[in-house]
Wavefront OBJ file of the C-alpha trace (Angstrom):
o trace
v 10.969 -14.002 -34.862
v 8.968 -11.640 -33.155
v 10.914 -9.771 -30.194
v 8.811 -10.335 -27.045
v 9.011 -7.580 -24.405
v 8.490 -7.969 -20.508
v 8.159 -5.464 -17.763
v 7.606 -5.707 -13.975
v 5.255 -3.594 -12.376
v 6.352 -1.867 -8.840
v 4.329 0.477 -6.936
v 2.487 1.774 -3.958
v -0.661 3.500 -3.533
v -1.897 5.415 -0.199
v -5.776 6.494 0.509
v -7.124 9.033 2.884
v -10.799 7.678 2.504
v -11.650 10.146 5.670
v -11.195 13.208 3.685
v -13.390 16.213 4.948
v -15.762 18.123 2.896
v -18.690 20.687 3.506
v -20.428 21.762 0.148
v -23.475 23.997 -0.169
v -26.118 24.470 -2.462
v -27.740 27.621 -3.177
v -30.820 28.065 -5.081
v -32.422 31.873 -6.183
v -35.322 32.866 -8.477
v -35.983 36.444 -10.087
v -37.772 37.945 -12.419
v -36.528 38.873 -15.996
v -38.614 40.553 -18.255
v -42.178 38.542 -17.188
v -40.268 35.399 -17.375
v -38.201 33.481 -14.769
v -34.816 32.229 -14.546
v -33.055 29.896 -12.221
v -29.560 29.529 -11.441
v -27.425 26.932 -9.331
v -23.898 27.172 -7.980
v -22.278 24.711 -5.788
v -19.728 25.836 -3.793
v -17.249 23.182 -2.682
v -14.932 24.128 0.262
v -12.740 22.943 3.390
v -11.031 19.794 1.283
v -8.685 18.727 3.685
v -7.484 15.118 4.588
v -9.466 14.600 7.989
v -7.188 12.766 10.574
v -10.091 11.517 13.164
v -12.941 13.253 11.652
v -16.200 11.661 10.118
v -16.758 11.251 6.532
v -19.251 14.277 5.377
v -20.533 14.499 1.919
v -22.553 16.771 0.188
v -26.365 15.956 -0.342
v -28.206 18.771 -1.987
v -32.129 19.154 -1.597
v -32.041 21.828 -3.995
v -35.092 23.794 -2.206
v -35.301 27.513 -1.900
v -32.895 29.058 0.547
v -29.257 27.845 1.744
v -29.098 24.033 2.287
v -26.174 22.282 4.572
v -27.433 18.819 4.065
v -24.093 16.718 5.470
v -24.268 13.357 5.379
v -22.052 11.577 8.414
v -20.291 8.275 8.899
v -17.300 7.063 10.002
v -14.928 4.804 7.740
v -11.898 2.486 9.127
v -9.565 2.404 8.320
v -8.419 6.341 7.960
v -5.405 5.554 5.865
v -5.325 2.474 3.571
v -2.184 1.735 2.213
v -1.423 -0.504 -0.628
v 1.789 -2.617 -2.470
v 1.403 -3.490 -6.055
v 3.583 -5.980 -7.523
v 2.832 -7.335 -11.073
v 4.374 -8.589 -14.736
v 2.851 -7.524 -18.203
v 4.634 -9.231 -21.422
v 3.617 -9.519 -24.697
v 4.878 -10.695 -27.960
v 5.944 -7.682 -30.577
v 3.349 -5.401 -32.272
v 0.276 -7.647 -31.190
v -1.730 -5.009 -33.239
v 0.253 -5.641 -36.235
v -1.755 -7.061 -39.278
v -0.736 -9.853 -42.039
v 1.622 -11.902 -39.420
v 1.865 -15.343 -39.255
v 3.373 -15.521 -35.906
v 1.526 -16.794 -32.829
v 0.469 -13.800 -30.605
v 0.694 -14.042 -26.819
v -0.355 -11.537 -23.970
v 0.008 -11.726 -20.570
v -0.050 -9.561 -17.201
v -0.998 -10.202 -14.050
v -1.316 -7.892 -10.574
v -1.202 -8.634 -7.182
v -2.068 -6.078 -4.129
v -1.927 -5.870 -0.852
v -2.274 -3.966 2.551
v 0.211 -3.792 4.700
v -1.616 -2.882 7.257
v -4.026 -5.632 6.977
v -2.931 -8.694 4.720
v -6.352 -10.066 4.370
v -6.899 -7.282 1.825
v -5.507 -8.670 -1.100
v -6.308 -9.274 -4.799
v -5.080 -10.872 -7.803
v -6.186 -10.151 -11.141
v -5.529 -10.436 -14.738
v -6.978 -8.716 -18.124
v -4.870 -10.522 -20.392
v -3.039 -13.894 -20.291
v -3.525 -16.032 -23.716
v -1.832 -17.423 -26.684
v -3.133 -18.309 -30.141
v -3.344 -17.096 -33.852
v -3.574 -13.138 -34.730
v -6.892 -11.486 -35.860
v -5.373 -10.004 -38.214
v -3.628 -13.070 -39.705
v -5.236 -13.021 -43.466
v -3.126 -16.984 -43.849
v -6.317 -19.132 -42.327
v -9.685 -18.135 -42.664
v -10.562 -19.370 -38.983
v -8.448 -17.911 -36.038
v -7.921 -19.154 -32.335
v -6.447 -18.069 -29.504
v -7.004 -19.803 -25.843
v -6.796 -18.385 -22.049
v -7.770 -14.968 -20.814
v -8.399 -12.549 -23.025
v -10.038 -8.950 -22.996
v -12.330 -7.923 -26.124
v -14.704 -4.839 -24.947
v -18.202 -6.846 -26.283
v -20.112 -4.103 -25.654
v -19.616 -0.105 -25.009
v -21.554 -0.255 -21.894
v -19.127 -2.112 -19.881
v -16.936 0.227 -21.256
v -18.366 3.285 -20.704
v -20.074 3.027 -17.521
v -17.970 -0.351 -16.000
v -21.246 -2.306 -15.692
v -19.635 -5.565 -16.052
v -22.525 -7.215 -17.977
v -20.126 -9.568 -19.869
v -16.779 -9.064 -19.020
v -16.060 -9.115 -15.069
v -14.832 -5.870 -13.201
v -11.783 -5.939 -11.097
v -13.973 -3.690 -8.556
v -11.192 -4.164 -5.247
v -11.157 -0.319 -5.677
v -14.339 0.169 -6.616
v -14.124 3.930 -7.554
v -11.408 2.635 -10.072
v -12.767 -0.293 -11.632
v -11.295 -1.944 -14.915
v -12.581 -4.569 -17.066
v -11.141 -7.924 -16.838
v -10.817 -10.506 -19.543
v -12.993 -13.906 -20.095
v -11.083 -17.322 -19.723
v -11.541 -19.840 -22.413
v -11.594 -20.557 -26.029
v -11.757 -17.653 -28.827
v -12.391 -17.975 -32.312
v -12.080 -14.896 -34.995
v -13.042 -14.808 -38.582
v -13.893 -12.127 -41.207
v -15.533 -11.584 -44.640
v -14.982 -8.540 -46.690
v -17.521 -6.580 -44.589
v -17.915 -8.257 -41.075
v -15.939 -9.279 -38.324
v -17.547 -12.663 -36.744
v -15.918 -13.771 -32.824
v -17.104 -16.631 -30.912
v -16.112 -17.329 -27.027
v -16.788 -20.860 -25.531
v -15.829 -21.922 -21.657
v -16.465 -24.232 -19.000
v -14.633 -21.731 -16.640
v -15.810 -19.115 -15.085
v -14.085 -16.484 -12.685
v -16.090 -14.173 -10.591
v -15.295 -10.316 -10.323
v -13.129 -9.155 -7.852
v -14.598 -7.033 -4.916
v -13.311 -5.594 -1.647
v -12.226 -7.750 0.674
v -14.814 -8.952 3.437
v -14.199 -10.982 6.358
v -16.356 -12.981 8.696
v -15.077 -13.699 11.863
v -16.930 -14.626 14.778
v -19.883 -14.742 12.561
v -19.366 -11.100 12.343
v -18.339 -8.654 9.436
v -14.879 -7.517 9.497
v -14.084 -4.685 7.020
v -10.510 -4.973 5.757
v -10.954 -2.974 3.057
v -12.738 0.743 3.203
v -14.885 0.153 0.545
v -16.102 -2.926 1.445
v -19.597 -1.272 2.693
v -22.013 -3.419 4.079
v -25.694 -2.327 5.452
v -25.639 -5.917 7.483
v -26.711 -4.884 10.782
v -24.774 -6.073 13.894
v -28.118 -6.289 16.332
v -31.748 -6.890 15.713
v -34.230 -5.506 18.016
v -36.967 -8.055 19.112
v -39.594 -6.790 21.963
v -37.699 -4.313 23.260
v -34.235 -6.224 23.313
v -31.215 -5.477 21.311
v -29.908 -9.087 20.144
v -26.670 -10.014 18.462
v -26.290 -10.918 14.991
v -24.732 -14.061 14.334
v -23.551 -14.267 10.222
v -23.125 -17.637 8.504
v -22.049 -17.985 4.891
v -23.393 -20.629 3.465
v -20.773 -21.198 0.395
v -21.645 -23.591 -2.335
v -19.045 -26.190 -3.547
v -16.298 -24.453 -5.390
v -16.725 -26.957 -8.599
v -20.405 -25.190 -8.450
v -19.139 -22.043 -8.713
v -15.984 -22.143 -11.164
v -17.115 -24.856 -13.674
v -20.055 -23.036 -15.228
v -20.757 -22.891 -18.875
v -20.173 -19.470 -21.299
v -21.167 -18.813 -24.600
v -20.720 -15.552 -26.328
v -20.977 -14.266 -30.386
v -20.668 -11.252 -31.760
v -20.977 -9.710 -35.337
v -19.887 -6.253 -36.575
v -18.932 -4.440 -39.506
v -15.566 -3.277 -40.663
v -13.780 0.217 -39.607
v -13.832 1.021 -43.349
v -16.740 2.649 -43.446
v -18.106 5.612 -41.344
v -21.162 3.754 -39.962
v -20.701 0.771 -37.703
v -22.852 -1.990 -36.053
v -22.375 -4.625 -33.847
v -24.713 -7.174 -32.507
v -23.564 -9.426 -29.500
v -25.234 -12.061 -28.002
v -23.844 -13.842 -24.708
v -25.088 -17.043 -22.239
v -23.066 -16.459 -19.286
v -22.895 -16.805 -15.884
v -23.741 -13.270 -13.538
v -20.058 -11.914 -12.674
v -21.594 -11.373 -8.945
v -23.158 -13.095 -6.609
v -26.801 -12.085 -6.029
v -27.652 -13.300 -2.287
v -30.582 -14.722 -0.058
v -30.901 -14.459 3.629
v -32.452 -16.403 6.257
v -32.990 -15.518 9.970
v -34.115 -17.537 13.224
v -34.167 -16.206 16.356
v -32.321 -18.513 18.662
v -33.677 -17.797 22.304
v -31.877 -19.624 24.012
v -28.667 -17.691 23.866
v -30.387 -14.289 22.981
v -28.915 -13.991 19.526
v -30.601 -13.522 15.664
v -29.167 -16.152 13.580
v -28.656 -15.094 9.853
v -27.912 -17.714 7.286
v -26.381 -15.837 3.560
v -26.197 -18.272 0.677
v -24.922 -16.494 -2.630
v -27.047 -17.659 -5.389
v -26.023 -18.560 -8.840
v -27.305 -17.559 -11.745
v -26.964 -17.315 -15.629
v -28.498 -14.514 -17.956
v -28.911 -13.640 -21.860
v -27.632 -10.783 -22.877
v -28.530 -8.935 -26.101
v -26.714 -6.022 -27.456
v -26.874 -3.893 -30.132
v -24.875 -1.063 -31.215
v -24.665 1.691 -34.158
v -22.052 4.519 -34.394
v -21.092 7.283 -37.088
v -17.550 8.162 -37.222
v -17.403 11.864 -39.090
v -13.467 11.776 -38.911
v -10.376 10.243 -37.142
v -11.545 12.599 -34.137
v -15.139 13.009 -33.736
v -17.464 10.183 -33.722
v -21.018 9.609 -31.591
v -23.513 6.673 -31.403
v -25.815 4.688 -29.160
v -26.067 1.213 -27.262
v -28.869 -1.040 -25.997
v -28.454 -4.172 -24.006
v -31.434 -6.504 -23.047
v -30.319 -8.454 -19.673
v -32.394 -11.477 -19.044
v -31.773 -13.330 -16.412
v -32.718 -17.206 -15.942
v -35.750 -17.745 -13.815
v -35.056 -19.259 -10.277
v -36.790 -20.861 -7.163
v -36.334 -19.263 -3.941
v -36.905 -21.449 -1.137
v -39.622 -20.830 1.481
v -38.094 -19.223 4.330
v -35.269 -17.160 2.316
v -35.362 -13.443 1.527
v -34.178 -12.462 -1.970
v -34.621 -10.029 -4.491
v -36.367 -11.541 -7.543
v -34.197 -10.624 -10.596
v -36.243 -9.524 -13.955
v -35.158 -8.281 -16.959
v -33.503 -5.185 -17.596
v -33.483 -2.542 -20.786
v -29.928 -0.498 -21.122
v -30.148 2.207 -23.540
v -26.669 4.460 -23.435
v -26.566 7.481 -26.747
v -22.456 8.685 -26.573
v -20.425 11.122 -28.456
v -16.516 11.133 -28.399
v -14.230 13.217 -29.657
v -10.210 11.773 -29.758
v -7.481 14.313 -30.891
v -3.810 14.049 -30.002
v -3.364 15.730 -26.402
v -7.522 15.893 -25.588
v -10.153 13.539 -25.531
v -13.587 13.885 -24.074
v -16.437 11.284 -23.822
v -20.124 12.748 -22.992
v -22.854 9.598 -22.630
v -26.135 9.086 -20.691
v -27.502 6.105 -19.324
v -31.003 4.805 -18.830
v -31.958 1.232 -17.454
v -35.369 -0.067 -16.871
v -36.745 -3.188 -14.828
v -34.054 -5.558 -13.343
v -35.474 -5.651 -10.082
v -38.511 -6.765 -8.255
v -39.539 -6.405 -4.922
v -37.929 -8.550 -2.180
v -39.859 -12.283 -1.127
v -39.490 -14.049 1.908
v -41.621 -13.484 5.770
v -42.821 -10.144 6.353
v -40.833 -10.047 9.130
v -37.557 -10.148 7.500
v -37.859 -8.073 4.204
v -39.173 -4.932 3.169
v -42.047 -3.887 0.980
v -40.371 -0.411 0.601
v -36.559 -1.092 0.363
v -34.409 -3.799 -0.339
v -32.037 -5.685 2.389
v -29.278 -5.947 -0.431
v -27.752 -3.598 -2.805
v -28.513 -4.341 -6.462
v -26.696 -4.868 -9.552
v -28.144 -2.069 -11.088
v -25.309 0.901 -10.242
v -27.421 3.339 -12.015
v -31.145 3.927 -13.015
v -30.562 7.865 -15.019
v -27.544 9.111 -15.481
v -25.077 11.600 -17.212
v -21.307 10.788 -17.926
v -18.645 13.349 -18.788
v -14.729 11.965 -19.299
v -11.848 14.280 -20.405
v -8.128 13.180 -20.867
v -5.368 16.515 -21.418
v -1.771 16.066 -22.082
v -0.448 19.197 -20.620
v 2.975 18.459 -22.347
v 2.489 16.293 -24.969
v 5.770 14.835 -26.572
v 8.074 15.943 -23.727
v 9.157 13.087 -21.071
v 7.178 14.159 -18.150
v 4.345 15.153 -19.846
v 1.903 15.770 -17.050
v -1.702 14.091 -17.983
v -5.165 14.491 -16.018
v -7.839 12.358 -16.238
v -11.449 13.540 -15.360
v -14.773 11.919 -14.801
v -17.876 13.352 -13.678
v -21.155 11.283 -13.045
v -25.010 12.797 -12.083
v -27.395 10.299 -11.183
v -30.973 11.922 -11.449
v -32.964 8.933 -9.450
v -31.186 9.572 -6.272
v -29.829 13.122 -7.066
v -26.100 11.657 -6.780
v -22.699 13.461 -7.956
v -19.160 11.834 -8.417
v -16.170 14.074 -8.964
v -13.437 12.110 -9.846
v -9.591 13.467 -10.999
v -6.208 11.751 -11.172
v -3.148 13.794 -12.263
v -0.447 11.268 -13.935
v 3.517 12.846 -13.973
v 6.269 10.622 -15.401
v 9.571 11.589 -13.488
v 11.301 9.867 -16.196
v 10.619 6.813 -18.600
v 9.882 4.016 -16.106
v 9.002 6.124 -12.732
v 5.680 7.631 -12.607
v 3.547 9.041 -9.723
v -0.079 10.274 -9.487
v -2.333 12.240 -7.128
v -5.961 12.550 -7.220
v -9.114 12.229 -5.591
v -13.141 11.347 -5.582
v -16.000 13.417 -4.033
v -18.892 11.816 -4.228
v -22.951 12.657 -2.835
v -26.344 11.211 -2.880
v -29.260 12.755 -1.271
v -31.695 9.126 -1.576
v -30.432 6.009 -0.919
v -32.073 4.407 -3.597
v -33.447 5.216 -6.681
v -37.885 5.288 -6.007
v -38.062 2.179 -8.765
v -35.137 0.439 -6.864
v -31.404 0.103 -7.547
v -29.084 2.785 -8.365
v -27.936 2.614 -4.951
v -23.827 2.878 -5.705
v -23.188 6.445 -5.099
v -25.549 6.264 -2.181
v -23.084 3.224 -0.795
v -19.917 4.816 -1.971
v -20.633 8.185 -0.507
v -18.616 8.015 2.963
v -15.681 7.441 0.854
v -14.295 10.941 -0.313
v -10.848 10.349 -0.123
v -7.221 11.440 -1.716
v -5.305 9.028 -3.641
v -1.101 9.263 -3.860
v 1.075 6.474 -5.374
v 3.974 5.646 -7.304
v 4.990 3.119 -10.054
v 7.950 1.863 -11.123
v 8.437 -0.079 -14.122
v 11.297 -2.567 -14.821
l 1 2 3 4 5 6 7 8 9 10 11 12 13 14 15 16 17 18 19 20 21 22 23 24 25 26 27 28 29 30 31 32 33 34 35 36 37 38 39 40 41 42 43 44 45 46 47 48 49 50 51 52 53 54 55 56 57 58 59 60 61 62 63 64 65 66 67 68 69 70 71 72 73 74 75 76 77 78 79 80 81 82 83 84 85 86 87 88 89 90 91 92 93 94 95 96 97 98 99 100 101 102 103 104 105 106 107 108 109 110 111 112 113 114 115 116 117 118 119 120 121 122 123 124 125 126 127 128 129 130 131 132 133 134 135 136 137 138 139 140 141 142 143 144 145 146 147 148 149 150 151 152 153 154 155 156 157 158 159 160 161 162 163 164 165 166 167 168 169 170 171 172 173 174 175 176 177 178 179 180 181 182 183 184 185 186 187 188 189 190 191 192 193 194 195 196 197 198 199 200 201 202 203 204 205 206 207 208 209 210 211 212 213 214 215 216 217 218 219 220 221 222 223 224 225 226 227 228 229 230 231 232 233 234 235 236 237 238 239 240 241 242 243 244 245 246 247 248 249 250 251 252 253 254 255 256 257 258 259 260 261 262 263 264 265 266 267 268 269 270 271 272 273 274 275 276 277 278 279 280 281 282 283 284 285 286 287 288 289 290 291 292 293 294 295 296 297 298 299 300 301 302 303 304 305 306 307 308 309 310 311 312 313 314 315 316 317 318 319 320 321 322 323 324 325 326 327 328 329 330 331 332 333 334 335 336 337 338 339 340 341 342 343 344 345 346 347 348 349 350 351 352 353 354 355 356 357 358 359 360 361 362 363 364 365 366 367 368 369 370 371 372 373 374 375 376 377 378 379 380 381 382 383 384 385 386 387 388 389 390 391 392 393 394 395 396 397 398 399 400 401 402 403 404 405 406 407 408 409 410 411 412 413 414 415 416 417 418 419 420 421 422 423 424 425 426 427 428 429 430 431 432 433 434 435 436 437 438 439 440 441 442 443 444 445 446 447 448 449 450 451 452 453 454 455 456 457 458 459 460 461 462 463 464 465 466 467 468 469 470 471 472 473 474 475 476 477 478 479 480 481 482 483 484 485 486 487 488 489 490 491 492 493
C-alpha cells in the first residue's frame, strides 16, 4: 500500500514596494582603426528601502551623453505583509512507473494581508485522483480534478497563461495553475496522447481591487489600474463613478473546455509536441460605457467583463544533446472567437496572435540556466466605440500581450549542494525591446533546518515607453513603480 505524505505549510512574507532606485545610462562612441565602437554601462546605485519616498525606476533614452530619466509614481501601501497557510499531500512516489495503485495529489494555499483583510487569495495547482500515467495495466488512464500538466512551453517559460491559468496574486512571481476537469492519457510505442474535457472554468487569480463608493480602491500594491478618478469636460473637473456589471456567476463558471496533446516519447533525442485547445480566456477583457450625468456633475462609467473563448494551436520541437543540454523552439497561434461589441461601448477587439520562442537550456546538479527569446505578432486591434471615449493612438485598457519582443535569462545556482542549509540563488532578467524595458529579479533561499526556510530577494523594473508601437507589452510599464525588497519565512510541519 502506498504511503501518503502530508505537509502543512505556514509562512509570512514582507514587501517593501517603495524601494528607491536611481540609475544612469552612459553611452560613448570613439574611433578605432577607422571603425567605430559603442559601449553601454548601466550603473545602479542608491538602492534602499524607501520610507516616505515615491518609487523611482530607471528608463534610459540611449542617447549620447549622461541621462537620468527617472519615473515617479507613489505606491500604496508602502509595506505589504502577507500571511500564508497551505497544505500539500500526495500518494507515495507519484512519478514511479508500473504501479497499479491510484495516484492522488493536492495542494491548497491561502494568503491574506493582515493590514487589509480584503487582500486575500486561495489557489491550488493540483487537486486530483485517478490512474497513474505510467500504469501499463490499462490502455486508457483517467484522472479527475485539478491538474497541472504544462501543455505549452510558452506558459512554462514566459508565464503567459495561454492554456493553463496563472496565479498572479503576486504578478512579479506568477505560477501556473492546473485545469479542472477530466483527464485521459494513453500511449503507444512512440507517442503519448492526452485529452482534457471540462464544463467548469476557474479564471486566473489577480491582485485584489475593490470597488467602494463607485471608486477603485487598491488593497494590493500590484493592483495597478489606469482608471481615472476624474474627467475634465468644458474646463470642469467631474468625478468618475464606476459600476462593475458582472455577468451571472453561472455564465462565468460553467463554460466548456477541450484540450488535446500528442508528443513523442523521451527515449529519442529529438522530441516533438502538438497541442490543440478550445478554452475560455483565462482573464476577462473589459468593455467600457460612459456618459455624463449633468444633474449631479459626474461621469458614470459602466465596466463589463467580456466572456470569450479562444482556439489555441501549439507546436514544439526540441533536441536533447545529453542529460544536461537541450534546445528547441515553440510556436503558438491564439485565435479568439469573434464577438459583437454593442454600440456605445469602448473595447479593444482581439485578433489572431502568433508567438514564437526559441530556447536553450542547461541543467546540472548544482547549476541550471535557460535562455529564450519571444516574438508576438498581432493579437490587438484599435479600440472601437464612441470617438469621445476612445483614443486612436493608445488603448484604454492594458492588453493580454505581456511582451512583444523580449529576451529572457533564468539562472538557478546551489551554493552548497548536498548540505542541509544549501543556499539557492534564483535570478531572472527580461529585456523588452519594443518598450525598452528591463526586469531584474533575484531571490536567495536558505534552509535553517529541514522544515524551516527563509528567503530574501527583490525586483528592479524599468520602461522607457508605456506601450509597444503596435500596441501591447505594457506589463513592465505597468509594474515599474513596484521595484521592491522581499523577505519571508516558511515552516513545513
